[in-house]
BABA-464268 format. One record per residue: residue number from 1; residue in one letter; x, y, z of N, C-alpha, C in turn. Coordinates in steps of 0.02 Angstrom, whole numbers. Layout:
// residues N
- seq; type; npx; npy; npz; capx; capy; capz; cpx; cpy; cpz
- NUM; a; X; Y; Z; X; Y; Z; X; Y; Z
...
//
This chain:
// residues 192
- seq; type; npx; npy; npz; capx; capy; capz; cpx; cpy; cpz
- 1; k; 4674; 7317; 8189; 4629; 7261; 8166; 4573; 7306; 8089
- 2; r; 4595; 7221; 8034; 4561; 7246; 7985; 4492; 7244; 7966
- 3; t; 4446; 7263; 7938; 4384; 7273; 7887; 4365; 7265; 7819
- 4; v; 4356; 7238; 7792; 4342; 7230; 7734; 4242; 7216; 7744
- 5; s; 4231; 7242; 7662; 4178; 7252; 7651; 4146; 7268; 7588
- 6; n; 4104; 7252; 7550; 4106; 7271; 7463; 4006; 7268; 7462
- 7; l; 3978; 7314; 7459; 3895; 7296; 7428; 3911; 7235; 7347
- 8; s; 3832; 7180; 7394; 3854; 7111; 7326; 3799; 7160; 7298
- 9; s; 3788; 7166; 7230; 3729; 7166; 7174; 3705; 7154; 7140
- 10; k; 3654; 7137; 7120; 3607; 7088; 7101; 3552; 7127; 7039
- 11; v; 3571; 7141; 6967; 3507; 7154; 6935; 3478; 7107; 6875
- 12; g; 3425; 7119; 6872; 3405; 7066; 6825; 3350; 7058; 6779
- 13; l; 3320; 7052; 6696; 3304; 7081; 6668; 3284; 6998; 6633
- 14; a; 3200; 7010; 6605; 3189; 6958; 6560; 3115; 6990; 6546
- 15; y; 3126; 6964; 6472; 3056; 6959; 6411; 3028; 6928; 6376
- 16; n; 2992; 6894; 6419; 2940; 6843; 6381; 2925; 6841; 6324
- 17; v; 2938; 6815; 6281; 2920; 6824; 6211; 2863; 6794; 6181
- 18; n; 2850; 6730; 6225; 2784; 6690; 6219; 2778; 6676; 6279
- 19; e; 2700; 6598; 6296; 2696; 6597; 6350; 2743; 6526; 6347
- 20; r; 2797; 6523; 6295; 2840; 6455; 6322; 2912; 6489; 6322
- 21; a; 2923; 6521; 6292; 3006; 6568; 6279; 3021; 6638; 6291
- 22; a; 3086; 6643; 6331; 3103; 6715; 6378; 3155; 6729; 6340
- 23; v; 3171; 6796; 6341; 3257; 6802; 6345; 3262; 6839; 6406
- 24; f; 3339; 6832; 6427; 3378; 6872; 6503; 3400; 6911; 6500
- 25; t; 3439; 6919; 6533; 3510; 6964; 6552; 3515; 7000; 6619
- 26; n; 3551; 6958; 6627; 3579; 6991; 6725; 3640; 6998; 6725
- 27; y; 3636; 7074; 6793; 3713; 7094; 6819; 3715; 7050; 6900
- 28; s; 3794; 7044; 6912; 3790; 7057; 6979; 3868; 7059; 7001
- 29; q; 3866; 7068; 7048; 3953; 7081; 7089; 3929; 7056; 7131
- 30; s; 4007; 7006; 7155; 3998; 6974; 7216; 4065; 6980; 7231
- 31; f; 4068; 6959; 7303; 4130; 6983; 7345; 4145; 6914; 7371
- 32; k; 4238; 6914; 7407; 4227; 6872; 7452; 4296; 6893; 7445
- 33; a; 4278; 6897; 7523; 4330; 6904; 7595; 4398; 6871; 7573
- 34; p; 4425; 6870; 7596; 4500; 6828; 7613; 4473; 6746; 7677
- 35; d; 4481; 6724; 7684; 4480; 6672; 7737; 4535; 6662; 7783
- 36; a; 4555; 6620; 7841; 4579; 6608; 7854; 4645; 6611; 7840
- 37; n; 4658; 6543; 7795; 4676; 6486; 7759; 4740; 6535; 7689
- 38; a; 4694; 6582; 7673; 4703; 6645; 7645; 4742; 6704; 7644
- 39; m; 4712; 6721; 7722; 4787; 6761; 7769; 4850; 6744; 7782
- 40; l; 4863; 6654; 7787; 4919; 6650; 7809; 4943; 6624; 7736
- 41; f; 5029; 6630; 7740; 5072; 6557; 7696; 5128; 6529; 7730
- 42; e; 5136; 6495; 7733; 5176; 6425; 7712; 5258; 6450; 7711
- 43; s; 5286; 6462; 7760; 5382; 6477; 7775; 5409; 6391; 7798
- 44; p; 5468; 6392; 7792; 5494; 6322; 7830; 5484; 6345; 7861
- 45; g; 5433; 6271; 7890; 5428; 6263; 7962; 5384; 6307; 7984
- 46; l; 5366; 6350; 7962; 5307; 6427; 7989; 5248; 6426; 7948
- 47; f; 5179; 6482; 8000; 5145; 6510; 7968; 5165; 6579; 7972
- 48; t; 5131; 6602; 7892; 5171; 6670; 7939; 5103; 6708; 7893
- 49; a; 5085; 6779; 7932; 5023; 6830; 7918; 5049; 6856; 7858
- 50; n; 4970; 6814; 7802; 4979; 6849; 7742; 4941; 6941; 7759
- 51; p; 4968; 6973; 7749; 4929; 7034; 7744; 4907; 7079; 7692
- 52; d; 4960; 7060; 7630; 4933; 7113; 7621; 4879; 7103; 7534
- 53; i; 4859; 7006; 7568; 4816; 6972; 7513; 4747; 7023; 7537
- 54; e; 4704; 7053; 7483; 4658; 7106; 7475; 4583; 7044; 7450
- 55; p; 4529; 7048; 7459; 4461; 7040; 7429; 4495; 7024; 7375
- 56; t; 4426; 6965; 7339; 4421; 6981; 7284; 4330; 7016; 7277
- 57; v; 4332; 7039; 7219; 4280; 7076; 7165; 4251; 7058; 7126
- 58; a; 4214; 7016; 7109; 4192; 7014; 7031; 4107; 7032; 7007
- 59; n; 4139; 7051; 6943; 4083; 7073; 6890; 4042; 7016; 6823
- 60; n; 3974; 6994; 6853; 3948; 6957; 6807; 3897; 6991; 6764
- 61; y; 3919; 6971; 6712; 3848; 6969; 6651; 3862; 6914; 6629
- 62; e; 3807; 6887; 6606; 3734; 6837; 6598; 3693; 6875; 6532
- 63; v; 3679; 6819; 6469; 3653; 6829; 6414; 3598; 6758; 6423
- 64; g; 3564; 6752; 6412; 3544; 6699; 6387; 3458; 6715; 6352
- 65; y; 3464; 6632; 6334; 3357; 6623; 6315; 3336; 6559; 6343
- 66; r; 3284; 6554; 6381; 3246; 6511; 6397; 3163; 6475; 6381
- 67; y; 3159; 6419; 6347; 3110; 6372; 6322; 3087; 6320; 6362
- 68; n; 3037; 6365; 6374; 2992; 6288; 6427; 2933; 6243; 6368
- 69; g; 2945; 6186; 6348; 2934; 6176; 6301; 2870; 6117; 6321
- 70; g; 2856; 6123; 6426; 2796; 6072; 6411; 2810; 6024; 6428
- 71; k; 2769; 5990; 6469; 2789; 5912; 6511; 2850; 5876; 6498
- 72; g; 2883; 5934; 6578; 2947; 5920; 6598; 2999; 5947; 6524
- 73; a; 2982; 5959; 6491; 3038; 5975; 6434; 3058; 6052; 6439
- 74; e; 3151; 6066; 6430; 3152; 6144; 6458; 3218; 6148; 6437
- 75; s; 3226; 6212; 6394; 3311; 6205; 6337; 3330; 6278; 6404
- 76; k; 3393; 6313; 6377; 3437; 6346; 6389; 3508; 6378; 6364
- 77; l; 3514; 6438; 6333; 3570; 6429; 6300; 3587; 6498; 6348
- 78; s; 3651; 6503; 6363; 3677; 6582; 6401; 3753; 6577; 6371
- 79; v; 3757; 6665; 6392; 3824; 6663; 6369; 3863; 6700; 6429
- 80; y; 3914; 6715; 6460; 3922; 6745; 6515; 3994; 6792; 6498
- 81; r; 3986; 6796; 6569; 4078; 6839; 6568; 4072; 6869; 6638
- 82; i; 4140; 6807; 6675; 4151; 6825; 6734; 4222; 6908; 6736
- 83; d; 4246; 6935; 6767; 4293; 6966; 6752; 4295; 7007; 6844
- 84; s; 4371; 6962; 6862; 4383; 6958; 6937; 4442; 7032; 6962
- 85; k; 4410; 7047; 6995; 4506; 7061; 7009; 4512; 7037; 7078
- 86; r; 4572; 7045; 7101; 4612; 6995; 7125; 4578; 6949; 7150
- 87; e; 4586; 6923; 7121; 4565; 6831; 7154; 4604; 6800; 7174
- 88; i; 4580; 6761; 7236; 4648; 6756; 7278; 4654; 6667; 7268
- 89; l; 4704; 6659; 7217; 4751; 6585; 7217; 4815; 6564; 7238
- 90; w; 4835; 6531; 7238; 4888; 6501; 7279; 4956; 6514; 7239
- 91; n; 4996; 6520; 7243; 5031; 6528; 7189; 5130; 6481; 7238
- 92; t; 5126; 6429; 7200; 5178; 6365; 7239; 5227; 6390; 7224
- 93; f; 5269; 6443; 7190; 5323; 6486; 7176; 5347; 6506; 7229
- 94; t; 5294; 6554; 7252; 5309; 6596; 7331; 5281; 6555; 7389
- 95; f; 5246; 6515; 7387; 5201; 6495; 7447; 5156; 6550; 7480
- 96; a; 5121; 6569; 7424; 5089; 6611; 7465; 5037; 6615; 7414
- 97; n; 4969; 6606; 7455; 4898; 6649; 7415; 4907; 6711; 7397
- 98; e; 4902; 6719; 7330; 4897; 6805; 7298; 4834; 6821; 7273
- 99; n; 4818; 6882; 7256; 4809; 6911; 7216; 4817; 6920; 7154
- 100; f; 4750; 6914; 7110; 4766; 6906; 6997; 4705; 6913; 6981
- 101; d; 4700; 6958; 6958; 4639; 6976; 6920; 4625; 6933; 6870
- 102; t; 4577; 6912; 6853; 4546; 6855; 6815; 4504; 6859; 6764
- 103; l; 4501; 6816; 6700; 4434; 6832; 6673; 4410; 6771; 6634
- 104; r; 4335; 6765; 6640; 4306; 6694; 6618; 4239; 6734; 6583
- 105; e; 4258; 6664; 6528; 4194; 6709; 6463; 4176; 6657; 6447
- 106; g; 4129; 6633; 6426; 4090; 6551; 6385; 4012; 6546; 6385
- 107; v; 4011; 6522; 6339; 3937; 6503; 6344; 3888; 6396; 6373
- 108; e; 3831; 6431; 6367; 3806; 6370; 6434; 3744; 6347; 6399
- 109; v; 3745; 6287; 6383; 3672; 6262; 6366; 3657; 6215; 6406
- 110; f; 3578; 6195; 6386; 3554; 6167; 6451; 3507; 6140; 6432
- 111; l; 3485; 6069; 6406; 3423; 6010; 6360; 3401; 5980; 6416
- 112; k; 3345; 5947; 6430; 3295; 5913; 6460; 3232; 5912; 6424
- 113; r; 3220; 5818; 6436; 3168; 5797; 6383; 3168; 5750; 6395
- 114; p; 3079; 5734; 6450; 3060; 5673; 6435; 3069; 5614; 6395
- 115; v; 3071; 5576; 6376; 3063; 5510; 6355; 3007; 5461; 6356
- 116; l; 2992; 5447; 6396; 2931; 5388; 6424; 2892; 5459; 6483
- 117; e; 2882; 5400; 6491; 2801; 5437; 6566; 2824; 5455; 6628
- 118; r; 2891; 5387; 6662; 2957; 5425; 6700; 3011; 5436; 6706
- 119; v; 3035; 5438; 6659; 3089; 5440; 6589; 3120; 5536; 6567
- 120; a; 3176; 5539; 6602; 3229; 5602; 6568; 3283; 5581; 6572
- 121; l; 3281; 5637; 6500; 3364; 5647; 6488; 3391; 5722; 6492
- 122; t; 3450; 5721; 6543; 3475; 5766; 6511; 3528; 5796; 6511
- 123; f; 3541; 5849; 6464; 3611; 5854; 6430; 3660; 5958; 6439
- 124; g; 3680; 5909; 6475; 3738; 5984; 6460; 3804; 6014; 6427
- 125; y; 3835; 6084; 6424; 3876; 6061; 6413; 3890; 6165; 6423
- 126; t; 3964; 6151; 6424; 3988; 6239; 6473; 4086; 6226; 6451
- 127; y; 4074; 6269; 6393; 4132; 6325; 6348; 4135; 6356; 6390
- 128; s; 4210; 6355; 6457; 4263; 6400; 6468; 4308; 6429; 6456
- 129; k; 4336; 6519; 6437; 4391; 6528; 6423; 4430; 6566; 6471
- 130; a; 4447; 6553; 6515; 4438; 6535; 6597; 4552; 6599; 6606
- 131; i; 4540; 6667; 6597; 4607; 6660; 6582; 4630; 6720; 6631
- 132; f; 4692; 6715; 6657; 4736; 6782; 6706; 4727; 6840; 6655
- 133; s; 4691; 6893; 6676; 4704; 6956; 6626; 4745; 7027; 6630
- 134; a; 4777; 6992; 6675; 4856; 7051; 6698; 4901; 7028; 6756
- 135; g; 4944; 7050; 6756; 5012; 7014; 6761; 5074; 6994; 6742
- 136; v; 5106; 6979; 6755; 5153; 6920; 6757; 5134; 6830; 6708
- 137; y; 5068; 6811; 6728; 5035; 6757; 6683; 4979; 6776; 6657
- 138; e; 4974; 6852; 6624; 4899; 6874; 6589; 4928; 6825; 6507
- 139; g; 4876; 6801; 6490; 4864; 6778; 6427; 4827; 6711; 6458
- 140; k; 4844; 6688; 6510; 4889; 6601; 6524; 4830; 6586; 6527
- 141; k; 4792; 6519; 6525; 4720; 6486; 6573; 4753; 6483; 6613
- 142; i; 4714; 6493; 6695; 4683; 6477; 6750; 4709; 6395; 6749
- 143; p; 4749; 6401; 6813; 4735; 6297; 6809; 4666; 6287; 6828
- 144; q; 4645; 6217; 6818; 4582; 6174; 6829; 4539; 6205; 6836
- 145; v; 4529; 6244; 6770; 4470; 6263; 6738; 4453; 6249; 6682
- 146; p; 4417; 6198; 6688; 4403; 6136; 6604; 4378; 6204; 6536
- 147; e; 4402; 6205; 6508; 4384; 6225; 6442; 4321; 6189; 6393
- 148; n; 4290; 6136; 6414; 4239; 6107; 6369; 4227; 6055; 6435
- 149; k; 4169; 6056; 6471; 4098; 6023; 6523; 4065; 6012; 6482
- 150; y; 4049; 5929; 6498; 3991; 5887; 6470; 3979; 5863; 6506
- 151; t; 3882; 5852; 6511; 3835; 5815; 6595; 3805; 5770; 6541
- 152; a; 3779; 5745; 6555; 3724; 5705; 6545; 3673; 5643; 6594
- 153; q; 3643; 5647; 6603; 3583; 5611; 6677; 3525; 5573; 6640
- 154; v; 3508; 5519; 6633; 3451; 5474; 6653; 3414; 5480; 6708
- 155; d; 3383; 5508; 6711; 3313; 5497; 6803; 3257; 5465; 6765
- 156; y; 3238; 5405; 6811; 3212; 5391; 6842; 3153; 5389; 6885
- 157; q; 3104; 5396; 6866; 3067; 5403; 6955; 3019; 5342; 6931
- 158; i; 3056; 5302; 6990; 3008; 5237; 6999; 2943; 5261; 7038
- 159; s; 2954; 5294; 7103; 2874; 5306; 7109; 2865; 5361; 7132
- 160; d; 2812; 5399; 7181; 2837; 5470; 7220; 2891; 5485; 7237
- 161; n; 2920; 5443; 7302; 2958; 5472; 7332; 3018; 5427; 7316
- 162; l; 3031; 5405; 7262; 3096; 5374; 7226; 3119; 5384; 7172
- 163; n; 3152; 5417; 7156; 3198; 5396; 7070; 3260; 5373; 7059
- 164; y; 3276; 5346; 7008; 3379; 5294; 6995; 3387; 5365; 6951
- 165; r; 3431; 5366; 6943; 3489; 5422; 6924; 3556; 5384; 6891
- 166; i; 3574; 5402; 6824; 3634; 5374; 6831; 3650; 5468; 6803
- 167; d; 3729; 5471; 6823; 3757; 5546; 6786; 3816; 5531; 6765
- 168; w; 3827; 5565; 6690; 3914; 5559; 6675; 3921; 5653; 6662
- 169; l; 3989; 5629; 6672; 4024; 5730; 6682; 4101; 5691; 6634
- 170; g; 4084; 5738; 6560; 4164; 5748; 6532; 4199; 5815; 6523
- 171; v; 4259; 5783; 6552; 4290; 5872; 6566; 4363; 5868; 6520
- 172; r; 4361; 5883; 6478; 4457; 5898; 6426; 4459; 5980; 6423
- 173; g; 4544; 5988; 6419; 4576; 6054; 6409; 4558; 6087; 6475
- 174; q; 4620; 6049; 6530; 4648; 6115; 6591; 4701; 6090; 6611
- 175; f; 4721; 6119; 6633; 4795; 6132; 6698; 4797; 6106; 6744
- 176; a; 4864; 6052; 6774; 4870; 6024; 6837; 4851; 6091; 6897
- 177; l; 4820; 6080; 6911; 4841; 6131; 6982; 4898; 6187; 7011
- 178; n; 4890; 6255; 6989; 4956; 6291; 7021; 4975; 6301; 6973
- 179; d; 4974; 6281; 6918; 5023; 6284; 6827; 5020; 6307; 6790
- 180; f; 5014; 6400; 6844; 5003; 6460; 6801; 5060; 6456; 6735
- 181; n; 5079; 6419; 6737; 5137; 6443; 6633; 5106; 6380; 6609
- 182; n; 5031; 6359; 6639; 5047; 6300; 6584; 5060; 6236; 6541
- 183; l; 5117; 6210; 6590; 5143; 6152; 6553; 5128; 6078; 6553
- 184; y; 5088; 6098; 6597; 5080; 6025; 6619; 4989; 5991; 6608
- 185; p; 4979; 5998; 6537; 4906; 5972; 6541; 4855; 5907; 6576
- 186; i; 4826; 5887; 6605; 4782; 5874; 6651; 4775; 5798; 6578
- 187; e; 4753; 5763; 6573; 4707; 5707; 6541; 4621; 5731; 6574
- 188; d; 4589; 5711; 6477; 4530; 5718; 6491; 4507; 5665; 6530
- 189; y; 4450; 5698; 6558; 4405; 5637; 6585; 4347; 5622; 6616
- 190; n; 4321; 5557; 6612; 4245; 5545; 6596; 4235; 5525; 6709
- 191; v; 4192; 5538; 6705; 4157; 5490; 6783; 4079; 5501; 6755
- 192; f; 4062; 5420; 6776; 3994; 5426; 6787; 3988; 5397; 6826
//
């Protein structure tokens, strides 16, 4: 019998610069035990136990600035770092889930602005540098993590109980699933 556990702590601090603006910082530690899928690997025609897979532990850091402009207007700017030890990813070369050390660093921007009494515009942007931080793939980008992600939204509040929304998502700069060597970039795309 195997037991895994970890304390997932979180602490944050915010300072109100004035009644509308605040600076903040957060630290948290996340934990992910291997699920049933991660505990198995596929060999030709069989599913075999993968007893060497370890739980993921990540240290998450964030520093930022929030502003409430009143009448529904708000904005946020933050910088983050996620340092993961033993992140569980599928390795197509070994046909098994394996543990990898990874690092994600980036910037997030969020803006919301009412433009009419019942219409609001929202914009978001995330820059993410997500790499393997150790091992044979050290310095390579983690597959399927976009370097740039853009979002926009128009929200129309038709009545108190009904609203209509149009969303846009733009994704730029990522590599194909399980492309640990970063050989196959995925085309940039937009979703409406």
